[in-house]
N, C-alpha and C positions, 0 to 999 in steps of 0.2 A: 854395244847394244845396251839400250836403256832398260833398267829393271822395271818389271811390270808391277802394278799396284792394283789391289782390289779394294773396293769400298762399297758402301750401301747408302741408300737414300731413304729417309723417313718420309712417309706420306700421311697427311691429315685427311681423313675421309669424313665428309659431312653428309648425313642422310636425314631425311624427314623435315628439312627446313623448307618452308614455303618460298617459292620463287627462285630456288637455287638452280643455276644453270650448269655449274661445274662441280662434280662431287669430290675430286681428289686435288690436293694442293701439296706442293713440295715444301717441307718444313725447313726454314732457314735458321730458326733459333727457338729454344724452349727455356723458359725461366719458371722454376717452381719455388714459390714462397712458402715458408712454414706457417704453422698456426700461431696466432698471437693471443695472449691472455693477459688481462689487466691484473695487477696486484693492488688491492685496496688497503690503505692504512686505517686501522681501527684502534680504539682503546683496548687495553688489555682485557681479554675475554675471560681469564681465569682468576684474576685477583683485582684488588683495588689500586694497584700501582699505575703509574703513568708510562710504563714501558710500552713501546710500540709493538703492536702485533699486526700481522698482515693476513688477509684472506683472499682467495681467488675470486676475481670478478668476471666480467663479460669475456667470452671467448669468441674470437673470430677465426673461421677456418681459413686455411692458406689458399692462395690463388695460383692458377697455372696460366701463364701468358705464352702464347704461341705466335711466332711471326712466320708467315708463309710468303712464297713468291706469288705475285699477283694479289688480287684481293677477292675474297668470296663475295658473291652478290647477296649479302644478308641484310635484312632490315632490323632496326633496333627493336628488341623485345621478341624476336623470332626464337622459337625453341625447336630442338631436334637432337640428334645424336652425333657425337664426334668421337672418332677413334683414330689411333695411330698405328700404322702398319709398316 
């Protein structure tokens, strides 16, 4: 007798998008990228030496990339709500 296994499926639910014909999509893969922040090299801020100092520059928020089975009928620039259940 084969052992029984239990699993679960994550679903991406899209609501409020114009022209959307299917609300739920099964998630195949999720990649979450971290925040990025530039470090700027500047002249020494506290004395007249030429030792390097660094200060924090532009910060970019991380991105979430979700791959689903099928393709949502979304148009470029459309806005709405997305949730994972």
